[in-house]
Backbone as CSV, one residue per row, in Angstrom:
resi,resn,N_x,N_y,N_z,CA_x,CA_y,CA_z,C_x,C_y,C_z
1,MET,24.522,135.642,106.864,25.326,134.651,107.590,26.749,134.648,107.026
2,ALA,27.729,134.713,107.916,29.124,134.805,107.484,29.571,133.535,106.776
3,ARG,30.330,133.717,105.693,30.870,132.580,104.969,32.003,131.945,105.766
4,THR,32.212,130.653,105.516,33.234,129.904,106.234,34.307,129.413,105.275
5,LEU,35.370,128.853,105.861,36.420,128.266,105.043,35.873,127.093,104.230
6,ALA,34.916,126.364,104.811,34.291,125.264,104.078,33.585,125.779,102.830
7,ASP,32.965,126.959,102.917,32.330,127.549,101.738,33.365,127.832,100.654
8,ARG,34.521,128.319,101.062,35.585,128.608,100.098,36.075,127.324,99.430
9,PHE,36.265,126.280,100.227,36.681,124.991,99.675,35.655,124.500,98.650
10,SER,34.378,124.589,99.004,33.327,124.108,98.125,33.285,124.896,96.821
11,ASP,33.482,126.195,96.910,33.488,127.022,95.701,34.618,126.612,94.763
12,ARG,35.804,126.425,95.316,36.945,126.025,94.498,36.711,124.642,93.889
13,ASP,36.155,123.754,94.691,35.883,122.398,94.215,34.877,122.429,93.070
14,ALA,33.848,123.254,93.203,32.828,123.364,92.154,33.424,123.934,90.873
15,GLU,34.317,124.908,91.002,34.943,125.519,89.827,35.771,124.513,89.038
16,ARG,36.370,123.557,89.732,37.273,122.605,89.078,36.600,121.300,88.693
17,PHE,35.333,121.168,89.025,34.619,119.953,88.653,34.273,120.018,87.168
18,VAL,34.573,118.953,86.443,34.303,118.925,85.000,33.660,117.594,84.622
19,GLY,32.938,117.620,83.514,32.408,116.399,82.937,31.291,115.763,83.738
20,ARG,31.104,114.471,83.510,30.109,113.626,84.167,28.679,114.076,83.871
21,GLU,28.452,114.603,82.659,27.111,115.073,82.317,26.075,113.943,82.371
22,ALA,26.428,112.777,81.836,25.474,111.661,81.827,25.129,111.212,83.238
23,GLU,26.143,111.138,84.098,25.907,110.707,85.473,25.069,111.735,86.233
24,LEU,25.371,113.010,86.031,24.612,114.055,86.711,23.173,114.120,86.209
25,ALA,22.957,113.739,84.955,21.590,113.690,84.434,20.760,112.662,85.195
26,VAL,21.393,111.549,85.576,20.695,110.542,86.384,20.272,111.157,87.712
27,PHE,21.192,111.883,88.340,20.862,112.487,89.631,19.835,113.607,89.492
28,ASP,19.856,114.313,88.377,18.815,115.318,88.148,17.439,114.660,88.118
29,ASP,17.363,113.451,87.562,16.101,112.716,87.544,15.710,112.208,88.927
30,VAL,16.713,111.954,89.763,16.458,111.371,91.083,16.111,112.438,92.119
31,LEU,16.708,113.602,92.012,16.516,114.646,93.022,15.218,115.404,92.782
32,VAL,14.123,114.678,92.890,12.784,115.226,92.686,11.867,114.659,93.776
33,ASP,10.620,115.120,93.787,9.699,114.676,94.831,9.273,113.225,94.682
34,ASP,9.164,112.752,93.445,8.745,111.364,93.213,9.778,110.688,92.309
35,PRO,10.937,110.308,92.861,12.043,109.806,92.035,11.768,108.413,91.465
36,PRO,12.305,108.131,90.275,12.157,106.793,89.693,12.981,105.743,90.423
37,TRP,14.057,106.179,91.101,14.898,105.278,91.890,15.164,105.917,93.251
38,SER,15.303,105.076,94.253,15.584,105.571,95.607,17.024,105.329,96.020
39,VAL,17.677,104.372,95.372,19.066,104.023,95.690,19.886,104.079,94.402
40,VAL,20.969,104.858,94.434,21.879,104.944,93.295,23.229,104.400,93.739
41,MET,23.745,103.417,93.020,25.002,102.783,93.371,26.047,103.153,92.328
42,VAL,27.043,103.924,92.756,28.122,104.394,91.882,29.347,103.537,92.130
43,HIS,29.949,103.026,91.066,31.142,102.207,91.275,32.186,102.497,90.204
44,GLY,33.432,102.284,90.578,34.550,102.506,89.678,35.850,102.391,90.447
45,PRO,36.976,102.225,89.763,38.267,102.043,90.434,38.686,103.277,91.217
46,GLY,39.663,103.102,92.083,40.185,104.220,92.853,40.717,105.321,91.957
47,GLY,40.434,106.565,92.322,40.928,107.700,91.555,40.073,108.093,90.373
48,ILE,38.944,107.406,90.169,38.111,107.669,88.997,37.175,108.854,89.200
49,GLY,37.072,109.349,90.436,36.284,110.557,90.678,34.965,110.349,91.399
50,LYS,34.837,109.255,92.137,33.580,108.987,92.844,33.296,110.053,93.904
51,SER,34.289,110.360,94.716,34.077,111.345,95.782,33.788,112.726,95.210
52,ALA,34.476,113.090,94.138,34.225,114.389,93.502,32.797,114.450,92.974
53,LEU,32.324,113.352,92.393,30.951,113.316,91.904,29.972,113.470,93.055
54,LEU,30.224,112.802,94.161,29.332,112.913,95.306,29.273,114.351,95.817
55,ARG,30.416,115.023,95.844,30.410,116.415,96.313,29.581,117.304,95.393
56,GLU,29.655,117.062,94.088,28.839,117.832,93.148,27.353,117.508,93.332
57,VAL,27.041,116.249,93.574,25.657,115.861,93.830,25.133,116.554,95.083
58,VAL,25.954,116.630,96.119,25.556,117.319,97.345,25.233,118.778,97.060
59,ARG,26.065,119.437,96.267,25.806,120.841,95.951,24.483,121.003,95.200
60,ARG,24.235,120.142,94.245,22.991,120.228,93.485,21.783,119.893,94.340
61,ALA,21.934,118.891,95.189,20.823,118.497,96.049,20.485,119.599,97.052
62,THR,21.505,120.220,97.614,21.280,121.299,98.566,20.517,122.444,97.911
63,ALA,20.871,122.764,96.670,20.175,123.833,95.948,18.716,123.480,95.688
64,ARG,18.392,122.189,95.702,17.015,121.750,95.471,16.260,121.494,96.757
65,GLY,16.855,121.831,97.884,16.155,121.704,99.152,16.327,120.390,99.873
66,PHE,17.276,119.545,99.424,17.555,118.302,100.130,18.537,118.556,101.281
67,SER,18.439,117.722,102.292,19.380,117.770,103.417,20.376,116.627,103.250
68,PRO,21.648,116.931,102.930,22.623,115.859,102.689,23.248,115.330,103.974
69,TRP,23.481,114.031,103.979,24.169,113.348,105.077,25.233,112.466,104.449
70,LEU,26.487,112.889,104.565,27.589,112.158,103.941,28.295,111.293,104.975
71,VAL,28.387,109.998,104.672,29.045,109.042,105.566,30.242,108.454,104.824
72,ASP,31.441,108.672,105.363,32.647,108.074,104.807,32.922,106.785,105.574
73,ALA,32.857,105.656,104.887,33.009,104.367,105.561,34.345,104.227,106.264
74,ARG,35.356,104.979,105.817,36.664,104.911,106.477,36.616,105.481,107.884
75,GLU,35.599,106.271,108.185,35.511,106.912,109.489,34.467,106.286,110.400
76,LEU,33.831,105.216,109.936,32.825,104.557,110.767,33.494,103.820,111.929
77,ALA,33.041,104.085,113.117,33.571,103.372,114.285,32.976,101.964,114.329
78,PRO,33.784,100.946,114.614,33.284,99.566,114.645,32.552,99.251,115.936
79,VAL,31.469,99.966,116.176,30.695,99.754,117.399,29.233,99.549,117.018
80,PRO,28.502,98.759,117.807,27.083,98.520,117.511,26.289,99.824,117.520
81,GLY,25.375,99.951,116.581,24.504,101.111,116.561,25.099,102.355,115.959
82,GLU,26.323,102.274,115.404,26.977,103.463,114.868,26.171,104.075,113.718
83,LEU,25.717,103.247,112.787,24.940,103.767,111.665,23.623,104.374,112.128
84,ASP,22.963,103.722,113.067,21.707,104.257,113.596,21.911,105.640,114.192
85,THR,23.011,105.800,114.914,23.300,107.092,115.538,23.565,108.160,114.485
86,ILE,24.374,107.816,113.482,24.740,108.784,112.453,23.521,109.242,111.664
87,LEU,22.607,108.311,111.374,21.485,108.612,110.495,20.204,108.971,111.243
88,ALA,20.295,109.126,112.555,19.095,109.453,113.330,18.440,110.731,112.831
89,GLY,19.249,111.750,112.549,18.699,113.011,112.086,18.066,112.898,110.711
90,ALA,18.631,112.052,109.854,18.109,111.910,108.490,16.687,111.371,108.491
91,ARG,16.346,110.607,109.496,14.993,110.036,109.550,13.938,111.093,109.827
92,ASN,14.352,112.251,110.307,13.406,113.317,110.613,13.303,114.359,109.508
93,GLU,14.036,114.151,108.410,14.021,115.094,107.300,13.059,114.623,106.210
94,GLU,12.298,115.548,105.659,11.374,115.186,104.594,12.106,114.864,103.291
95,ARG,13.209,115.557,103.052,13.958,115.340,101.805,15.424,115.111,102.168
96,SER,15.738,113.918,102.558,17.103,113.606,102.967,17.850,112.905,101.839
97,LEU,19.105,113.265,101.683,20.020,112.618,100.743,21.152,112.017,101.556
98,ILE,21.248,110.700,101.560,22.253,109.998,102.366,23.269,109.374,101.425
99,LEU,24.528,109.747,101.606,25.582,109.279,100.709,26.628,108.503,101.498
100,PHE,26.923,107.288,101.055,27.966,106.464,101.655,29.144,106.435,100.688
101,ASP,30.245,107.040,101.079,31.452,107.012,100.252,32.367,105.899,100.745
102,THR,33.242,105.424,99.854,34.152,104.316,100.157,33.358,103.105,100.642
103,PHE,32.285,102.799,99.930,31.367,101.756,100.375,32.025,100.387,100.447
104,GLU,33.125,100.195,99.708,33.795,98.886,99.763,34.291,98.554,101.160
105,ARG,34.415,99.567,102.016,34.857,99.336,103.390,33.735,98.819,104.292
106,MET,32.496,98.858,103.805,31.383,98.468,104.675,30.423,97.501,103.982
107,THR,30.906,96.773,102.984,30.022,95.842,102.282,29.495,94.738,103.204
108,ALA,30.200,94.471,104.297,29.706,93.466,105.243,28.381,93.894,105.877
109,LEU,28.093,95.189,105.813,26.851,95.701,106.380,25.734,95.803,105.345
110,SER,25.980,95.331,104.122,24.984,95.468,103.070,23.647,94.841,103.458
111,GLY,23.698,93.638,103.999,22.467,92.974,104.400,21.720,93.755,105.462
112,PHE,22.449,94.284,106.437,21.841,95.089,107.493,21.207,96.347,106.918
113,LEU,21.880,96.960,105.936,21.315,98.144,105.291,19.985,97.810,104.623
114,ARG,19.939,96.707,103.890,18.718,96.353,103.163,17.598,95.912,104.102
115,ARG,17.952,95.249,105.200,16.925,94.733,106.108,16.413,95.790,107.068
116,GLU,17.319,96.631,107.586,16.955,97.497,108.701,17.060,98.998,108.400
117,ILE,18.198,99.427,107.900,18.464,100.868,107.798,17.648,101.528,106.675
118,LEU,17.799,101.053,105.459,17.155,101.723,104.324,15.630,101.647,104.366
119,PRO,15.028,100.501,104.682,13.558,100.467,104.711,12.942,101.425,105.721
120,ALA,13.676,101.805,106.764,13.133,102.676,107.810,13.259,104.159,107.470
121,LEU,13.915,104.485,106.365,14.077,105.892,105.977,12.761,106.441,105.441
122,PRO,12.598,107.768,105.458,11.383,108.377,104.888,11.203,107.988,103.425
123,GLU,9.969,108.004,102.965,9.632,107.536,101.623,10.406,108.250,100.531
124,ASN,10.632,109.553,100.682,11.294,110.336,99.640,12.805,110.439,99.824
125,ALA,13.362,109.678,100.754,14.811,109.719,100.966,15.527,109.131,99.744
126,ILE,16.688,109.711,99.437,17.549,109.213,98.371,18.845,108.718,98.998
127,VAL,19.292,107.528,98.591,20.519,106.938,99.128,21.495,106.717,97.982
128,VAL,22.754,107.131,98.200,23.804,106.932,97.206,24.919,106.120,97.852
129,LEU,25.291,105.013,97.211,26.383,104.172,97.693,27.495,104.212,96.648
130,ALA,28.674,104.678,97.036,29.789,104.806,96.093,30.967,103.964,96.562
131,GLY,31.396,103.040,95.714,32.514,102.184,96.083,33.235,101.666,94.848
132,ARG,34.279,100.908,95.077,35.098,100.414,93.970,34.482,99.225,93.252
133,GLU,33.698,98.448,93.970,33.156,97.218,93.385,31.732,97.415,92.890
134,ALA,31.392,96.725,91.808,30.013,96.733,91.322,29.113,96.058,92.361
135,PRO,27.878,96.512,92.492,26.979,95.912,93.492,26.705,94.452,93.201
136,GLY,26.542,93.676,94.255,26.256,92.257,94.114,24.817,91.999,93.693
137,PRO,24.505,90.774,93.288,23.162,90.442,92.799,22.071,90.634,93.841
138,GLU,22.433,90.592,95.128,21.424,90.745,96.172,20.750,92.122,96.137
139,TRP,21.389,93.093,95.480,20.785,94.419,95.347,19.747,94.460,94.238
140,PHE,19.569,93.356,93.515,18.637,93.333,92.392,17.648,92.181,92.510
141,GLN,17.218,91.926,93.744,16.211,90.906,93.987,15.370,91.323,95.188
142,ASP,14.313,90.564,95.437,13.414,90.833,96.566,12.825,92.237,96.527
143,GLY,12.647,92.773,95.329,12.036,94.096,95.196,13.004,95.241,95.071
144,TRP,14.260,95.045,95.447,15.237,96.132,95.360,15.504,96.527,93.915
145,GLU,15.322,95.574,92.992,15.562,95.897,91.581,14.619,96.985,91.073
146,GLN,13.528,97.234,91.792,12.577,98.267,91.389,13.036,99.681,91.757
147,VAL,13.961,99.777,92.693,14.330,101.115,93.200,15.821,101.408,93.093
148,VAL,16.616,100.450,92.594,18.074,100.619,92.532,18.514,100.949,91.113
149,ARG,19.379,101.951,90.993,19.993,102.307,89.709,21.510,102.282,89.907
150,THR,22.237,101.721,88.953,23.698,101.675,89.054,24.330,102.631,88.049
151,ILE,25.493,103.157,88.439,26.289,104.011,87.566,27.735,103.526,87.627
152,ALA,28.285,103.145,86.484,29.693,102.759,86.408,30.493,103.947,85.889
153,LEU,31.376,104.484,86.712,32.172,105.640,86.303,33.305,105.209,85.383
154,GLU,33.411,105.879,84.254,34.451,105.607,83.272,35.514,106.707,83.332
155,PRO,36.697,106.474,82.750,37.717,107.533,82.694,37.195,108.761,81.961
156,LEU,37.742,109.913,82.307,37.366,111.150,81.632,37.833,111.124,80.178
157,GLY,37.033,111.704,79.302,37.438,111.864,77.921,38.471,112.971,77.785
158,ALA,39.038,113.089,76.576,40.113,114.054,76.353,39.660,115.490,76.616
159,GLU,38.480,115.841,76.157,38.003,117.215,76.333,37.843,117.556,77.805
160,ASP,37.227,116.646,78.564,37.064,116.889,79.995,38.408,116.868,80.709
161,GLY,39.321,116.007,80.254,40.658,115.965,80.851,41.395,117.284,80.664
162,ARG,41.298,117.846,79.459,41.938,119.147,79.207,41.317,120.236,80.066
163,ALA,39.996,120.173,80.247,39.331,121.167,81.087,39.768,121.033,82.541
164,LEU,39.968,119.787,82.995,40.375,119.587,84.384,41.767,120.164,84.642
165,VAL,42.739,119.806,83.793,44.091,120.316,84.021,44.151,121.821,83.748
166,GLY,43.272,122.306,82.858,43.216,123.738,82.618,42.796,124.499,83.854
167,GLY,41.954,123.876,84.677,41.547,124.510,85.927,42.693,124.672,86.897
168,TYR,43.762,123.920,86.691,44.961,124.037,87.532,46.043,124.867,86.843
169,GLY,45.676,125.519,85.763,46.615,126.421,85.106,47.478,125.795,84.035
170,VAL,47.216,124.549,83.655,47.991,123.903,82.602,47.288,124.168,81.279
171,GLU,47.869,125.006,80.440,47.242,125.380,79.183,47.295,124.233,78.185
172,ASP,46.325,124.253,77.264,46.276,123.227,76.227,47.531,123.316,75.354
173,GLY,48.276,122.231,75.273,49.529,122.221,74.529,50.276,120.932,74.787
174,PRO,51.596,120.898,74.556,52.372,119.664,74.740,52.289,119.104,76.157
175,ALA,52.377,119.991,77.162,52.327,119.505,78.546,50.968,118.886,78.846
176,SER,49.906,119.558,78.419,48.555,119.036,78.640,48.377,117.690,77.947
177,ALA,48.834,117.577,76.705,48.715,116.318,75.964,49.486,115.201,76.655
178,ALA,50.665,115.532,77.192,51.470,114.522,77.884,50.762,114.036,79.146
179,LEU,50.142,114.950,79.875,49.417,114.560,81.091,48.254,113.648,80.756
180,LEU,47.535,113.978,79.690,46.384,113.171,79.304,46.805,111.761,78.918
181,ARG,47.912,111.636,78.194,48.393,110.303,77.812,48.801,109.510,79.040
182,TRP,49.495,110.169,79.950,49.997,109.469,81.133,48.871,109.047,82.073
183,ALA,47.887,109.919,82.267,46.852,109.674,83.281,45.789,108.685,82.818
184,GLY,45.618,108.525,81.525,44.626,107.575,81.044,43.206,107.889,81.473
185,GLY,42.901,109.158,81.670,41.541,109.550,82.028,41.228,109.511,83.500
186,SER,42.213,109.202,84.350,41.987,109.184,85.792,41.980,110.607,86.338
187,PRO,40.874,111.077,86.908,40.846,112.436,87.457,41.882,112.661,88.555
188,LEU,42.098,111.648,89.393,43.083,111.805,90.463,44.480,111.979,89.888
189,ALA,44.837,111.140,88.912,46.157,111.248,88.302,46.326,112.589,87.602
190,LEU,45.296,113.039,86.903,45.365,114.328,86.224,45.551,115.468,87.218
191,THR,44.833,115.398,88.331,44.937,116.448,89.344,46.334,116.492,89.948
192,LEU,46.870,115.326,90.307,48.211,115.273,90.897,49.260,115.799,89.924
193,ALA,49.175,115.356,88.668,50.159,115.776,87.676,50.046,117.268,87.376
194,ALA,48.828,117.770,87.258,48.640,119.198,86.988,49.171,120.050,88.127
195,THR,49.009,119.558,89.356,49.534,120.282,90.512,51.053,120.363,90.458
196,VAL,51.694,119.269,90.022,53.152,119.261,89.891,53.596,120.243,88.812
197,VAL,52.905,120.242,87.674,53.263,121.161,86.589,53.121,122.608,87.042
198,ARG,52.063,122.889,87.759,51.859,124.258,88.234,52.960,124.665,89.223
199,ARG,53.374,123.721,90.065,54.382,124.030,91.069,55.790,124.068,90.489
200,GLU,56.116,123.090,89.630,57.470,122.947,89.122,57.686,123.647,87.784
201,GLY,56.594,123.938,87.091,56.723,124.569,85.785,57.135,123.615,84.685
202,ARG,57.079,122.319,84.945,57.457,121.327,83.936,56.810,119.998,84.276
203,TRP,56.890,119.074,83.315,56.324,117.739,83.501,57.357,116.697,83.118
204,ARG,57.648,115.792,84.061,58.553,114.674,83.793,57.865,113.394,84.236
205,GLU,57.551,112.547,83.276,56.822,111.325,83.595,57.602,110.449,84.548
206,GLU,58.936,110.511,84.486,59.744,109.659,85.366,59.568,109.998,86.840
207,ASP,59.093,111.215,87.135,58.836,111.571,88.534,57.729,110.736,89.147
208,PHE,56.880,110.118,88.285,55.748,109.333,88.754,55.924,107.854,88.419
209,ALA,57.135,107.443,88.171,57.380,106.076,87.711,57.259,105.050,88.818
210,GLN,57.360,105.470,90.067,57.323,104.505,91.171,55.937,103.878,91.320
C-alpha cells in the first residue's frame, strides 16, 4: 500500500517526540485486553504537550491492534447527535481507542458522556480525555472512580528539553541552555524557539517578549 503525506508527518512527529516515559507507562498498562482503567483523563496547561502525547498514544495503540478515533472538541459541530454520529463506527470495533482532545471545549457534555455515550461503548473500549482543567469530582463517584485514571502533565525536564530542541537541530550549548531557561519546560515554547534558531541561526529572547 502506497505511503501518504500523513505517514510522512507521523514519522517526523514520532522522531521528535521525547520524554513522557511515566505517562506512556500508564498507557502501556491500559492498551491491553483487560485494562485496569477504561478512561484516562490527561490534564495540563496549554502548550504542555497533551496533543503530542495523544498522537504518540495513537501510534502505540495502532501497533497493538487498536482502532483509534480522535475527536478534537474545537471541530465539533454544535448540533444534536454530533457525538453519536462521530462515534458510530467505534461502537462496532472490538478494540477501539477514543480520544477527545481540547476537552475543556466540551465539558458541558461531561454528564451526557457519563450517562449515554461512554456506557454504550464496547467493554474493552479505551477512552482518553485531554484538556486544560483537572477532572471534576463527578468523574470519581457513582462507580466511575473504579475505571478512571488521571494524568497531570508536568513541564519537560532539562534532559528531555535538550533532546526536543536537538531534534530541531539546536545543539547542546549556550543557545540550547538559553532556550531551556526561557521556555520553562513547555514543549510548545521549546518547539517554537528551536524553529526560530534553526531558521535565523540565533536566539534573541526579546523576539518573544510580547
